[in-house]
Structures are given as structure tokens and as C-alpha cells.
VMD Tcl script that builds the backbone (N, CA, C; Angstrom):
set m [mol new atoms 543]
animate dup $m
set s [atomselect $m all]
$s set {name element resname resid chain x y z} {
  {N N MET 1 A -17.910 -26.521 21.806}
  {CA C MET 1 A -17.088 -25.606 21.024}
  {C C MET 1 A -17.206 -25.961 19.553}
  {N N ASN 2 A -17.106 -24.964 18.706}
  {CA C ASN 2 A -17.229 -25.146 17.270}
  {C C ASN 2 A -16.008 -25.905 16.736}
  {N N PRO 3 A -16.202 -27.044 16.044}
  {CA C PRO 3 A -15.045 -27.823 15.582}
  {C C PRO 3 A -14.250 -27.131 14.473}
  {N N THR 4 A -14.845 -26.157 13.753}
  {CA C THR 4 A -14.113 -25.475 12.684}
  {C C THR 4 A -13.297 -24.300 13.207}
  {N N PHE 5 A -13.423 -23.986 14.470}
  {CA C PHE 5 A -12.688 -22.870 15.053}
  {C C PHE 5 A -11.231 -23.267 15.220}
  {N N SER 6 A -10.327 -22.496 14.636}
  {CA C SER 6 A -8.905 -22.857 14.657}
  {C C SER 6 A -8.141 -22.222 15.815}
  {N N GLY 7 A -8.764 -21.308 16.537}
  {CA C GLY 7 A -8.080 -20.670 17.641}
  {C C GLY 7 A -7.294 -19.441 17.239}
  {N N ARG 8 A -7.259 -19.133 15.944}
  {CA C ARG 8 A -6.550 -17.954 15.457}
  {C C ARG 8 A -7.568 -16.965 14.910}
  {N N ARG 9 A -7.272 -15.716 15.096}
  {CA C ARG 9 A -8.180 -14.717 14.547}
  {C C ARG 9 A -7.896 -14.531 13.062}
  {N N SER 10 A -8.931 -14.138 12.342}
  {CA C SER 10 A -8.727 -13.912 10.910}
  {C C SER 10 A -7.942 -12.628 10.746}
  {N N ASP 11 A -6.977 -12.645 9.861}
  {CA C ASP 11 A -6.107 -11.503 9.650}
  {C C ASP 11 A -6.394 -10.911 8.274}
  {N N SER 12 A -7.048 -9.753 8.242}
  {CA C SER 12 A -7.430 -9.137 6.978}
  {C C SER 12 A -6.209 -8.668 6.191}
  {N N ARG 13 A -5.066 -8.484 6.865}
  {CA C ARG 13 A -3.877 -8.014 6.159}
  {C C ARG 13 A -3.374 -9.059 5.171}
  {N N ARG 14 A -3.562 -10.327 5.476}
  {CA C ARG 14 A -3.129 -11.384 4.554}
  {C C ARG 14 A -3.907 -11.323 3.257}
  {N N GLN 15 A -5.197 -11.034 3.347}
  {CA C GLN 15 A -6.014 -10.941 2.149}
  {C C GLN 15 A -5.544 -9.787 1.284}
  {N N ASP 16 A -5.162 -8.655 1.901}
  {CA C ASP 16 A -4.652 -7.520 1.150}
  {C C ASP 16 A -3.395 -7.908 0.377}
  {N N ARG 17 A -2.507 -8.656 1.021}
  {CA C ARG 17 A -1.245 -9.025 0.405}
  {C C ARG 17 A -1.460 -9.993 -0.752}
  {N N ALA 18 A -2.391 -10.905 -0.596}
  {CA C ALA 18 A -2.609 -11.923 -1.616}
  {C C ALA 18 A -3.290 -11.354 -2.857}
  {N N SER 19 A -4.153 -10.353 -2.681}
  {CA C SER 19 A -4.954 -9.883 -3.797}
  {C C SER 19 A -4.300 -8.758 -4.588}
  {N N THR 20 A -3.082 -8.371 -4.263}
  {CA C THR 20 A -2.459 -7.250 -4.952}
  {C C THR 20 A -1.583 -7.741 -6.082}
  {N N ALA 21 A -1.957 -7.358 -7.285}
  {CA C ALA 21 A -1.162 -7.676 -8.458}
  {C C ALA 21 A -0.572 -6.378 -8.988}
  {N N LYS 22 A 0.546 -6.483 -9.714}
  {CA C LYS 22 A 1.157 -5.276 -10.264}
  {C C LYS 22 A 0.191 -4.607 -11.227}
  {N N GLY 23 A 0.128 -3.277 -11.140}
  {CA C GLY 23 A -0.755 -2.516 -12.011}
  {C C GLY 23 A -2.149 -2.336 -11.437}
  {N N ASP 24 A -2.534 -3.153 -10.465}
  {CA C ASP 24 A -3.847 -3.057 -9.853}
  {C C ASP 24 A -3.773 -2.057 -8.706}
  {N N THR 25 A -4.633 -1.047 -8.735}
  {CA C THR 25 A -4.596 -0.010 -7.703}
  {C C THR 25 A -5.218 -0.531 -6.420}
  {N N SER 26 A -4.482 -0.403 -5.319}
  {CA C SER 26 A -5.034 -0.767 -4.017}
  {C C SER 26 A -5.070 0.476 -3.154}
  {N N GLU 27 A -6.069 0.551 -2.298}
  {CA C GLU 27 A -6.255 1.717 -1.451}
  {C C GLU 27 A -6.290 1.283 0.000}
  {N N LYS 28 A -5.826 2.158 0.865}
  {CA C LYS 28 A -5.818 1.888 2.297}
  {C C LYS 28 A -6.354 3.117 3.018}
  {N N VAL 29 A -7.366 2.921 3.858}
  {CA C VAL 29 A -7.909 4.022 4.647}
  {C C VAL 29 A -6.951 4.270 5.804}
  {N N VAL 30 A -6.413 5.481 5.885}
  {CA C VAL 30 A -5.470 5.821 6.938}
  {C C VAL 30 A -6.213 6.341 8.162}
  {N N PHE 31 A -7.184 7.219 7.937}
  {CA C PHE 31 A -7.842 7.864 9.064}
  {C C PHE 31 A -9.223 8.361 8.661}
  {N N ILE 32 A -10.190 8.167 9.542}
  {CA C ILE 32 A -11.527 8.734 9.359}
  {C C ILE 32 A -11.826 9.598 10.576}
  {N N ASN 33 A -12.180 10.845 10.317}
  {CA C ASN 33 A -12.444 11.797 11.389}
  {C C ASN 33 A -13.925 12.166 11.402}
  {N N ARG 34 A -14.503 12.213 12.598}
  {CA C ARG 34 A -15.892 12.640 12.740}
  {C C ARG 34 A -15.901 14.044 13.335}
  {N N CYS 35 A -16.636 14.927 12.702}
  {CA C CYS 35 A -16.724 16.309 13.154}
  {C C CYS 35 A -18.181 16.602 13.507}
  {N N ALA 36 A -18.436 17.265 14.623}
  {CA C ALA 36 A -19.799 17.559 15.065}
  {C C ALA 36 A -20.053 19.056 15.016}
  {N N LYS 37 A -21.180 19.418 14.443}
  {CA C LYS 37 A -21.618 20.808 14.421}
  {C C LYS 37 A -22.896 20.882 15.249}
  {N N VAL 38 A -22.938 21.753 16.239}
  {CA C VAL 38 A -24.124 21.863 17.086}
  {C C VAL 38 A -25.113 22.806 16.411}
  {N N VAL 39 A -26.324 22.277 16.162}
  {CA C VAL 39 A -27.410 23.053 15.565}
  {C C VAL 39 A -28.599 23.031 16.514}
  {N N LYS 40 A -29.664 23.709 16.132}
  {CA C LYS 40 A -30.811 23.867 17.020}
  {C C LYS 40 A -31.408 22.523 17.446}
  {N N GLY 41 A -31.469 21.574 16.551}
  {CA C GLY 41 A -32.080 20.284 16.872}
  {C C GLY 41 A -31.132 19.287 17.518}
  {N N GLY 42 A -29.885 19.627 17.702}
  {CA C GLY 42 A -28.903 18.695 18.279}
  {C C GLY 42 A -27.561 18.826 17.584}
  {N N ARG 43 A -26.905 17.691 17.339}
  {CA C ARG 43 A -25.604 17.702 16.673}
  {C C ARG 43 A -25.745 17.179 15.255}
  {N N ARG 44 A -25.023 17.811 14.348}
  {CA C ARG 44 A -24.975 17.322 12.969}
  {C C ARG 44 A -23.547 16.850 12.720}
  {N N PHE 45 A -23.393 15.601 12.312}
  {CA C PHE 45 A -22.067 15.014 12.122}
  {C C PHE 45 A -21.668 15.045 10.656}
  {N N SER 46 A -20.381 15.281 10.432}
  {CA C SER 46 A -19.806 15.122 9.101}
  {C C SER 46 A -18.510 14.330 9.265}
  {N N PHE 47 A -18.042 13.764 8.173}
  {CA C PHE 47 A -16.889 12.870 8.226}
  {C C PHE 47 A -15.853 13.280 7.194}
  {N N SER 48 A -14.587 13.051 7.532}
  {CA C SER 48 A -13.510 13.234 6.567}
  {C C SER 48 A -12.685 11.952 6.551}
  {N N ALA 49 A -12.188 11.612 5.371}
  {CA C ALA 49 A -11.414 10.378 5.203}
  {C C ALA 49 A -10.094 10.693 4.520}
  {N N LEU 50 A -9.040 10.058 4.995}
  {CA C LEU 50 A -7.711 10.177 4.404}
  {C C LEU 50 A -7.313 8.801 3.879}
  {N N ILE 51 A -6.994 8.726 2.589}
  {CA C ILE 51 A -6.721 7.449 1.937}
  {C C ILE 51 A -5.411 7.543 1.161}
  {N N VAL 52 A -4.611 6.466 1.218}
  {CA C VAL 52 A -3.439 6.352 0.355}
  {C C VAL 52 A -3.717 5.267 -0.678}
  {N N ALA 53 A -3.199 5.472 -1.892}
  {CA C ALA 53 A -3.416 4.522 -2.972}
  {C C ALA 53 A -2.094 4.244 -3.666}
  {N N GLY 54 A -1.954 3.032 -4.182}
  {CA C GLY 54 A -0.753 2.656 -4.917}
  {C C GLY 54 A -1.060 1.539 -5.896}
  {N N ASP 55 A -0.256 1.437 -6.954}
  {CA C ASP 55 A -0.487 0.389 -7.950}
  {C C ASP 55 A 0.564 -0.713 -7.888}
  {N N HIS 56 A 1.411 -0.735 -6.862}
  {CA C HIS 56 A 2.465 -1.747 -6.670}
  {C C HIS 56 A 3.420 -1.799 -7.856}
  {N N ASP 57 A 3.498 -0.671 -8.581}
  {CA C ASP 57 A 4.409 -0.587 -9.712}
  {C C ASP 57 A 5.120 0.762 -9.726}
  {N N GLY 58 A 5.199 1.415 -8.538}
  {CA C GLY 58 A 5.937 2.655 -8.441}
  {C C GLY 58 A 5.092 3.918 -8.485}
  {N N ARG 59 A 3.769 3.804 -8.405}
  {CA C ARG 59 A 2.914 4.991 -8.385}
  {C C ARG 59 A 2.145 5.029 -7.072}
  {N N VAL 60 A 2.213 6.173 -6.376}
  {CA C VAL 60 A 1.505 6.339 -5.110}
  {C C VAL 60 A 0.807 7.689 -5.086}
  {N N GLY 61 A -0.227 7.789 -4.258}
  {CA C GLY 61 A -0.938 9.044 -4.106}
  {C C GLY 61 A -1.777 9.011 -2.841}
  {N N TYR 62 A -2.263 10.169 -2.445}
  {CA C TYR 62 A -3.134 10.243 -1.283}
  {C C TYR 62 A -4.322 11.142 -1.626}
  {N N GLY 63 A -5.414 10.943 -0.893}
  {CA C GLY 63 A -6.596 11.750 -1.120}
  {C C GLY 63 A -7.309 12.039 0.184}
  {N N PHE 64 A -7.980 13.183 0.221}
  {CA C PHE 64 A -8.728 13.619 1.393}
  {C C PHE 64 A -10.126 13.970 0.927}
  {N N GLY 65 A -11.141 13.371 1.558}
  {CA C GLY 65 A -12.518 13.643 1.166}
  {C C GLY 65 A -13.389 13.927 2.365}
  {N N LYS 66 A -14.336 14.846 2.193}
  {CA C LYS 66 A -15.257 15.200 3.278}
  {C C LYS 66 A -16.689 15.068 2.794}
  {N N ALA 67 A -17.544 14.529 3.673}
  {CA C ALA 67 A -18.956 14.377 3.324}
  {C C ALA 67 A -19.761 14.124 4.598}
  {N N ASN 68 A -21.084 14.067 4.455}
  {CA C ASN 68 A -21.960 13.809 5.597}
  {C C ASN 68 A -22.070 12.324 5.921}
  {N N GLU 69 A -21.614 11.469 5.030}
  {CA C GLU 69 A -21.623 10.017 5.237}
  {C C GLU 69 A -20.203 9.490 5.090}
  {N N VAL 70 A -19.876 8.449 5.857}
  {CA C VAL 70 A -18.528 7.881 5.813}
  {C C VAL 70 A -18.219 7.315 4.431}
  {N N SER 71 A -19.148 6.569 3.857}
  {CA C SER 71 A -18.899 5.927 2.563}
  {C C SER 71 A -18.678 6.963 1.462}
  {N N GLU 72 A -19.408 8.064 1.518}
  {CA C GLU 72 A -19.239 9.126 0.526}
  {C C GLU 72 A -17.884 9.816 0.699}
  {N N ALA 73 A -17.461 10.020 1.946}
  {CA C ALA 73 A -16.150 10.623 2.205}
  {C C ALA 73 A -15.033 9.718 1.693}
  {N N ILE 74 A -15.165 8.414 1.897}
  {CA C ILE 74 A -14.162 7.462 1.411}
  {C C ILE 74 A -14.121 7.462 -0.111}
  {N N ARG 75 A -15.287 7.504 -0.745}
  {CA C ARG 75 A -15.346 7.521 -2.215}
  {C C ARG 75 A -14.649 8.767 -2.771}
  {N N LYS 76 A -14.940 9.926 -2.182}
  {CA C LYS 76 A -14.311 11.171 -2.642}
  {C C LYS 76 A -12.797 11.120 -2.439}
  {N N ALA 77 A -12.355 10.605 -1.291}
  {CA C ALA 77 A -10.922 10.525 -1.000}
  {C C ALA 77 A -10.220 9.563 -1.960}
  {N N SER 78 A -10.860 8.438 -2.282}
  {CA C SER 78 A -10.219 7.475 -3.190}
  {C C SER 78 A -10.128 8.035 -4.603}
  {N N GLU 79 A -11.131 8.811 -5.024}
  {CA C GLU 79 A -11.038 9.465 -6.337}
  {C C GLU 79 A -9.877 10.449 -6.365}
  {N N ALA 80 A -9.747 11.236 -5.290}
  {CA C ALA 80 A -8.655 12.207 -5.206}
  {C C ALA 80 A -7.296 11.509 -5.164}
  {N N ALA 81 A -7.226 10.367 -4.473}
  {CA C ALA 81 A -5.967 9.618 -4.386}
  {C C ALA 81 A -5.567 9.071 -5.749}
  {N N ARG 82 A -6.529 8.526 -6.490}
  {CA C ARG 82 A -6.225 7.987 -7.819}
  {C C ARG 82 A -5.827 9.097 -8.787}
  {N N LYS 83 A -6.500 10.239 -8.668}
  {CA C LYS 83 A -6.219 11.358 -9.566}
  {C C LYS 83 A -4.840 11.954 -9.299}
  {N N GLY 84 A -4.388 11.940 -8.053}
  {CA C GLY 84 A -3.117 12.556 -7.689}
  {C C GLY 84 A -1.958 11.594 -7.573}
  {N N MET 85 A -2.048 10.429 -8.212}
  {CA C MET 85 A -0.947 9.457 -8.111}
  {C C MET 85 A 0.283 9.947 -8.872}
  {N N GLU 86 A 1.450 9.725 -8.260}
  {CA C GLU 86 A 2.720 10.147 -8.839}
  {C C GLU 86 A 3.661 8.954 -8.951}
  {N N LYS 87 A 4.542 9.009 -9.931}
  {CA C LYS 87 A 5.554 7.971 -10.119}
  {C C LYS 87 A 6.712 8.228 -9.162}
  {N N VAL 88 A 7.167 7.192 -8.461}
  {CA C VAL 88 A 8.324 7.312 -7.580}
  {C C VAL 88 A 9.397 6.330 -8.031}
  {N N SER 89 A 10.650 6.660 -7.744}
  {CA C SER 89 A 11.777 5.809 -8.134}
  {C C SER 89 A 11.886 4.638 -7.173}
  {N N LEU 90 A 11.790 3.439 -7.723}
  {CA C LEU 90 A 11.922 2.236 -6.913}
  {C C LEU 90 A 13.091 1.414 -7.402}
  {N N ASN 91 A 13.598 0.576 -6.505}
  {CA C ASN 91 A 14.652 -0.370 -6.826}
  {C C ASN 91 A 14.070 -1.751 -6.550}
  {N N GLU 92 A 13.456 -2.357 -7.548}
  {CA C GLU 92 A 12.665 -3.582 -7.418}
  {C C GLU 92 A 11.508 -3.315 -6.452}
  {N N ASN 93 A 11.457 -3.951 -5.286}
  {CA C ASN 93 A 10.331 -3.753 -4.376}
  {C C ASN 93 A 10.632 -2.813 -3.214}
  {N N THR 94 A 11.787 -2.156 -3.234}
  {CA C THR 94 A 12.152 -1.271 -2.139}
  {C C THR 94 A 12.589 0.083 -2.691}
  {N N ILE 95 A 13.029 0.953 -1.815}
  {CA C ILE 95 A 13.488 2.268 -2.250}
  {C C ILE 95 A 14.995 2.231 -2.450}
  {N N PRO 96 A 15.548 3.090 -3.321}
  {CA C PRO 96 A 16.984 3.000 -3.627}
  {C C PRO 96 A 17.919 3.459 -2.516}
  {N N HIS 97 A 17.467 4.360 -1.651}
  {CA C HIS 97 A 18.348 4.860 -0.596}
  {C C HIS 97 A 17.508 5.397 0.553}
  {N N GLU 98 A 18.193 5.683 1.671}
  {CA C GLU 98 A 17.537 6.245 2.846}
  {C C GLU 98 A 17.160 7.700 2.562}
  {N N VAL 99 A 15.989 8.122 3.065}
  {CA C VAL 99 A 15.528 9.473 2.793}
  {C C VAL 99 A 14.666 9.967 3.952}
  {N N VAL 100 A 14.686 11.276 4.180}
  {CA C VAL 100 A 13.835 11.903 5.192}
  {C C VAL 100 A 12.932 12.893 4.478}
  {N N GLY 101 A 11.634 12.785 4.738}
  {CA C GLY 101 A 10.665 13.710 4.162}
  {C C GLY 101 A 10.063 14.571 5.251}
  {N N GLU 102 A 9.797 15.827 4.929}
  {CA C GLU 102 A 9.233 16.753 5.906}
  {C C GLU 102 A 8.021 17.456 5.325}
  {N N PHE 103 A 7.018 17.642 6.167}
  {CA C PHE 103 A 5.873 18.478 5.827}
  {C C PHE 103 A 5.353 19.058 7.126}
  {N N ASP 104 A 5.343 20.387 7.237}
  {CA C ASP 104 A 4.973 21.081 8.473}
  {C C ASP 104 A 5.762 20.490 9.646}
  {N N GLY 105 A 5.075 19.971 10.664}
  {CA C GLY 105 A 5.768 19.446 11.831}
  {C C GLY 105 A 6.106 17.978 11.736}
  {N N ALA 106 A 5.687 17.324 10.666}
  {CA C ALA 106 A 5.910 15.878 10.537}
  {C C ALA 106 A 7.199 15.606 9.777}
  {N N ARG 107 A 7.973 14.650 10.269}
  {CA C ARG 107 A 9.160 14.170 9.581}
  {C C ARG 107 A 9.064 12.657 9.502}
  {N N VAL 108 A 9.413 12.099 8.352}
  {CA C VAL 108 A 9.336 10.656 8.144}
  {C C VAL 108 A 10.675 10.173 7.614}
  {N N LEU 109 A 11.237 9.157 8.257}
  {CA C LEU 109 A 12.483 8.533 7.828}
  {C C LEU 109 A 12.136 7.218 7.137}
  {N N LEU 110 A 12.580 7.066 5.892}
  {CA C LEU 110 A 12.357 5.831 5.136}
  {C C LEU 110 A 13.698 5.185 4.844}
  {N N ARG 111 A 13.787 3.871 5.077}
  {CA C ARG 111 A 15.009 3.120 4.807}
  {C C ARG 111 A 14.687 1.929 3.934}
  {N N PRO 112 A 15.580 1.577 2.997}
  {CA C PRO 112 A 15.354 0.370 2.204}
  {C C PRO 112 A 15.472 -0.878 3.078}
  {N N ALA 113 A 14.738 -1.916 2.710}
  {CA C ALA 113 A 14.767 -3.171 3.464}
  {C C ALA 113 A 15.028 -4.322 2.507}
  {N N SER 114 A 15.489 -5.430 3.062}
  {CA C SER 114 A 15.753 -6.607 2.245}
  {C C SER 114 A 14.446 -7.218 1.765}
  {N N PRO 115 A 14.481 -7.963 0.655}
  {CA C PRO 115 A 13.250 -8.551 0.115}
  {C C PRO 115 A 12.557 -9.458 1.129}
  {N N GLY 116 A 11.238 -9.346 1.194}
  {CA C GLY 116 A 10.450 -10.160 2.108}
  {C C GLY 116 A 10.215 -9.524 3.459}
  {N N THR 117 A 10.792 -8.348 3.697}
  {CA C THR 117 A 10.612 -7.680 4.987}
  {C C THR 117 A 9.188 -7.197 5.163}
  {N N GLY 118 A 8.601 -6.660 4.099}
  {CA C GLY 118 A 7.265 -6.091 4.195}
  {C C GLY 118 A 7.351 -4.633 4.597}
  {N N ILE 119 A 6.213 -4.090 5.031}
  {CA C ILE 119 A 6.168 -2.693 5.439}
  {C C ILE 119 A 6.273 -2.645 6.952}
  {N N ILE 120 A 7.377 -2.133 7.458}
  {CA C ILE 120 A 7.529 -1.942 8.893}
  {C C ILE 120 A 7.306 -0.453 9.130}
  {N N ALA 121 A 6.057 -0.101 9.406}
  {CA C ALA 121 A 5.711 1.308 9.524}
  {C C ALA 121 A 4.430 1.450 10.322}
  {N N GLY 122 A 4.123 2.675 10.685}
  {CA C GLY 122 A 2.891 2.946 11.400}
  {C C GLY 122 A 2.198 4.155 10.825}
  {N N GLY 123 A 0.952 4.330 11.173}
  {CA C GLY 123 A 0.191 5.502 10.770}
  {C C GLY 123 A 0.039 5.605 9.275}
  {N N GLY 124 A 0.404 6.741 8.712}
  {CA C GLY 124 A 0.204 6.989 7.291}
  {C C GLY 124 A 1.358 6.580 6.425}
  {N N VAL 125 A 2.344 5.888 6.966}
  {CA C VAL 125 A 3.511 5.483 6.193}
  {C C VAL 125 A 3.242 4.101 5.608}
  {N N ARG 126 A 2.606 4.075 4.450}
  {CA C ARG 126 A 2.305 2.803 3.794}
  {C C ARG 126 A 2.461 2.987 2.295}
  {N N GLY 127 A 2.626 1.902 1.554}
  {CA C GLY 127 A 2.645 2.025 0.100}
  {C C GLY 127 A 3.716 1.242 -0.615}
  {N N ILE 128 A 4.961 1.224 -0.132}
  {CA C ILE 128 A 6.031 0.467 -0.789}
  {C C ILE 128 A 6.147 -0.877 -0.083}
  {N N ARG 129 A 6.501 -1.918 -0.824}
  {CA C ARG 129 A 6.446 -3.259 -0.259}
  {C C ARG 129 A 7.505 -3.535 0.800}
  {N N ASP 130 A 8.786 -3.321 0.517}
  {CA C ASP 130 A 9.862 -3.623 1.466}
  {C C ASP 130 A 10.528 -2.326 1.908}
  {N N VAL 131 A 10.096 -1.797 3.040}
  {CA C VAL 131 A 10.632 -0.530 3.519}
  {C C VAL 131 A 10.522 -0.478 5.039}
  {N N LEU 132 A 11.506 0.155 5.662}
  {CA C LEU 132 A 11.460 0.438 7.094}
  {C C LEU 132 A 11.194 1.922 7.244}
  {N N ALA 133 A 10.269 2.293 8.116}
  {CA C ALA 133 A 9.907 3.697 8.256}
  {C C ALA 133 A 9.766 4.072 9.717}
  {N N LYS 134 A 10.080 5.333 10.007}
  {CA C LYS 134 A 9.903 5.864 11.346}
  {C C LYS 134 A 9.316 7.259 11.215}
  {N N SER 135 A 8.210 7.476 11.917}
  {CA C SER 135 A 7.569 8.782 11.919}
  {C C SER 135 A 8.166 9.602 13.056}
  {N N LEU 136 A 8.734 10.748 12.726}
  {CA C LEU 136 A 9.367 11.625 13.698}
  {C C LEU 136 A 8.570 12.921 13.771}
  {N N GLY 137 A 8.485 13.516 14.927}
  {CA C GLY 137 A 7.779 14.792 15.035}
  {C C GLY 137 A 6.285 14.600 15.179}
  {N N SER 138 A 5.525 15.361 14.426}
  {CA C SER 138 A 4.079 15.399 14.544}
  {C C SER 138 A 3.441 14.046 14.248}
  {N N SER 139 A 2.346 13.747 14.945}
  {CA C SER 139 A 1.614 12.507 14.687}
  {C C SER 139 A 0.322 12.770 13.924}
  {N N ASN 140 A 0.155 13.978 13.408}
  {CA C ASN 140 A -1.015 14.316 12.601}
  {C C ASN 140 A -1.010 13.452 11.343}
  {N N HIS 141 A -2.069 12.670 11.156}
  {CA C HIS 141 A -2.103 11.690 10.065}
  {C C HIS 141 A -1.905 12.336 8.690}
  {N N ALA 142 A -2.580 13.446 8.448}
  {CA C ALA 142 A -2.478 14.102 7.142}
  {C C ALA 142 A -1.053 14.573 6.881}
  {N N ASN 143 A -0.408 15.167 7.887}
  {CA C ASN 143 A 0.952 15.665 7.702}
  {C C ASN 143 A 1.963 14.534 7.565}
  {N N VAL 144 A 1.739 13.413 8.253}
  {CA C VAL 144 A 2.639 12.263 8.122}
  {C C VAL 144 A 2.555 11.687 6.709}
  {N N VAL 145 A 1.331 11.587 6.174}
  {CA C VAL 145 A 1.158 11.082 4.803}
  {C C VAL 145 A 1.836 12.025 3.809}
  {N N LYS 146 A 1.647 13.329 3.988}
  {CA C LYS 146 A 2.259 14.300 3.072}
  {C C LYS 146 A 3.781 14.281 3.184}
  {N N ALA 147 A 4.315 14.073 4.385}
  {CA C ALA 147 A 5.766 13.965 4.558}
  {C C ALA 147 A 6.294 12.697 3.884}
  {N N THR 148 A 5.534 11.614 3.951}
  {CA C THR 148 A 5.931 10.366 3.290}
  {C C THR 148 A 5.974 10.552 1.778}
  {N N ILE 149 A 4.957 11.219 1.224}
  {CA C ILE 149 A 4.928 11.478 -0.218}
  {C C ILE 149 A 6.104 12.377 -0.606}
  {N N ALA 150 A 6.413 13.369 0.231}
  {CA C ALA 150 A 7.557 14.251 -0.041}
  {C C ALA 150 A 8.860 13.455 -0.048}
  {N N ALA 151 A 8.993 12.504 0.876}
  {CA C ALA 151 A 10.193 11.661 0.916}
  {C C ALA 151 A 10.285 10.798 -0.339}
  {N N LEU 152 A 9.171 10.201 -0.737}
  {CA C LEU 152 A 9.174 9.350 -1.932}
  {C C LEU 152 A 9.448 10.167 -3.193}
  {N N ARG 153 A 8.980 11.414 -3.219}
  {CA C ARG 153 A 9.201 12.301 -4.358}
  {C C ARG 153 A 10.681 12.628 -4.517}
  {N N SER 154 A 11.418 12.677 -3.410}
  {CA C SER 154 A 12.834 13.069 -3.469}
  {C C SER 154 A 13.767 11.897 -3.763}
  {N N LEU 155 A 13.224 10.699 -3.945}
  {CA C LEU 155 A 14.068 9.537 -4.247}
  {C C LEU 155 A 14.630 9.625 -5.662}
  {N N ARG 156 A 15.892 9.219 -5.817}
  {CA C ARG 156 A 16.528 9.150 -7.126}
  {C C ARG 156 A 17.327 7.855 -7.204}
  {N N ARG 157 A 17.257 7.191 -8.361}
  {CA C ARG 157 A 18.070 5.999 -8.570}
  {C C ARG 157 A 19.507 6.414 -8.908}
  {N N LYS 158 A 20.423 5.474 -8.752}
  {CA C LYS 158 A 21.846 5.751 -8.968}
  {C C LYS 158 A 22.106 6.245 -10.398}
  {N N ASP 159 A 21.473 5.621 -11.378}
  {CA C ASP 159 A 21.707 6.025 -12.765}
  {C C ASP 159 A 21.170 7.427 -13.048}
  {N N GLN 160 A 20.088 7.840 -12.376}
  {CA C GLN 160 A 19.561 9.195 -12.548}
  {C C GLN 160 A 20.539 10.223 -11.991}
  {N N ILE 161 A 21.135 9.930 -10.848}
  {CA C ILE 161 A 22.104 10.848 -10.237}
  {C C ILE 161 A 23.343 10.958 -11.112}
  {N N PHE 162 A 23.839 9.822 -11.622}
  {CA C PHE 162 A 25.007 9.835 -12.491}
  {C C PHE 162 A 24.739 10.639 -13.761}
  {N N LYS 163 A 23.543 10.501 -14.312}
  {CA C LYS 163 A 23.189 11.211 -15.539}
  {C C LYS 163 A 23.190 12.723 -15.306}
  {N N VAL 164 A 22.629 13.171 -14.186}
  {CA C VAL 164 A 22.592 14.599 -13.867}
  {C C VAL 164 A 24.001 15.145 -13.679}
  {N N ARG 165 A 24.873 14.360 -13.052}
  {CA C ARG 165 A 26.249 14.807 -12.783}
  {C C ARG 165 A 27.183 14.602 -13.964}
  {N N GLY 166 A 26.716 13.875 -14.993}
  {CA C GLY 166 A 27.547 13.620 -16.166}
  {C C GLY 166 A 28.662 12.637 -15.898}
  {N N ILE 167 A 28.417 11.675 -15.027}
  {CA C ILE 167 A 29.435 10.695 -14.646}
  {C C ILE 167 A 29.187 9.398 -15.411}
  {N N LEU 168 A 30.277 8.758 -15.846}
  {CA C LEU 168 A 30.161 7.439 -16.444}
  {C C LEU 168 A 29.923 6.428 -15.331}
  {N N SER 169 A 28.992 5.517 -15.545}
  {CA C SER 169 A 28.686 4.526 -14.507}
  {C C SER 169 A 29.119 3.145 -14.958}
  {N N ARG 170 A 29.360 2.294 -13.991}
  {CA C ARG 170 A 29.672 0.897 -14.284}
  {C C ARG 170 A 28.391 0.095 -14.197}
  {N N ASP 171 A 28.133 -0.719 -15.201}
  {CA C ASP 171 A 26.944 -1.577 -15.120}
  {C C ASP 171 A 27.291 -2.836 -14.349}
  {N N GLY 172 A 26.377 -3.759 -14.274}
  {CA C GLY 172 A 26.549 -4.963 -13.464}
  {C C GLY 172 A 27.711 -5.831 -13.892}
  {N N ARG 173 A 28.167 -5.715 -15.167}
  {CA C ARG 173 A 29.252 -6.548 -15.653}
  {C C ARG 173 A 30.618 -5.876 -15.508}
  {N N GLY 174 A 30.648 -4.670 -14.936}
  {CA C GLY 174 A 31.921 -3.990 -14.744}
  {C C GLY 174 A 32.379 -3.176 -15.925}
  {N N GLU 175 A 31.505 -3.049 -16.963}
  {CA C GLU 175 A 31.869 -2.268 -18.150}
  {C C GLU 175 A 31.424 -0.830 -17.952}
  {N N LEU 176 A 32.212 0.086 -18.494}
  {CA C LEU 176 A 31.852 1.497 -18.400}
  {C C LEU 176 A 30.751 1.822 -19.396}
  {N N ASN 177 A 29.749 2.520 -18.925}
  {CA C ASN 177 A 28.653 2.977 -19.776}
  {C C ASN 177 A 28.511 4.467 -19.617}
  {N N ALA 178 A 28.168 5.150 -20.687}
  {CA C ALA 178 A 27.875 6.578 -20.572}
  {C C ALA 178 A 26.510 6.705 -19.927}
  {N N ALA 179 A 26.383 7.577 -18.943}
  {CA C ALA 179 A 25.125 7.749 -18.224}
  {C C ALA 179 A 24.056 8.334 -19.121}
  {N N ALA 180 A 24.446 9.027 -20.179}
  {CA C ALA 180 A 23.465 9.673 -21.064}
  {C C ALA 180 A 22.759 8.658 -21.957}
  {N N THR 181 A 23.326 7.456 -22.118}
  {CA C THR 181 A 22.684 6.468 -23.010}
  {C C THR 181 A 21.653 5.661 -22.309}
}
mol reanalyze $m
mol bondsrecalc $m
mol representation Tube
mol addrep $m
């Protein structure tokens, strides 16, 4: 037996976590689909890729790319994901409140989590560091990702809500502050 073998499998997720710095865009391939077209000489395959991207500083996006090669489809999807990144309201490393996002038949429930929890989610629900998520309804990867983005888009911080309502808020020291300032 190999003496350097530790008995544990290498976990690529640890490398992802270690190499992510704030402001650095990271991408995650959610789904790659192979499509076959029957032609006279046989089958012709094409590929589509669904990718989510985030900068670990409150900006997330998704992209969909199609091409005859997997690598080209991934490249197109990552360009689209970077181009379509949007700012979302975060509360340090988690979301400010519980939210449900919907797109077509997919529904996604996102809940804030305590620091160090990580991403407890499946499928296309990825992107924020400390969040609990549950995919409800459709399991279509594209619709789940779009429902997640819709949920993140609808997030508002407490001070933003107070400002819209014209309410004076209390800051951390218990002093009254005007929400407009």
C-alpha cells in the first residue's frame, strides 16, 4: 500500500473555500446538458452550461451558454454570468431575513444562518456564504437558479425598510437616528 495514502478522499470543496477572497469572482457550474440531433451520418451533440457567479461581496449572477463543445459552453455561460451580476443586500456573510423566491414552477426558501454554517443547499442554490436553503416545487436547474436570484433580489436590510417607511431607527447604541441620514 502507498505510504502517502491517508485514507481520505480529496475534497475539492475545501480548495474552493480557501481560494475565495472578497472581490474575487468565483464561478460554479450548476448543470451541463447534452443535446443530440440526429443527422444523416449519425448523432450530432451540442452542450449547454448553467453557471452561477459571485464575488463574495454581495454581487451574484447566473449565465447560460450553448455550444458544440463543453468548454466553449462553459466559457459563454461564465461571460454571461459575469455580465449579469447584480448587487444583493447582505448582512455580513448571511442574508438579512427569510425570503421565498419564485420563478415558473420553482420556489426557493432562503433562511439566514449563524456564522460558520456555510451553504446548506442543493442544486442551483449557491452563492451566499452562511445560508440555509430549501428548493420547493420544480427541480429544473435553470428555474431553481432563477428563483434563487429572484429571492436574493427581494432582500432588503432593516435600514432600507425604515427609510422607505419614513421611520426613525435605533442604532446599536440605542440612540434615535433619522432613517434618511
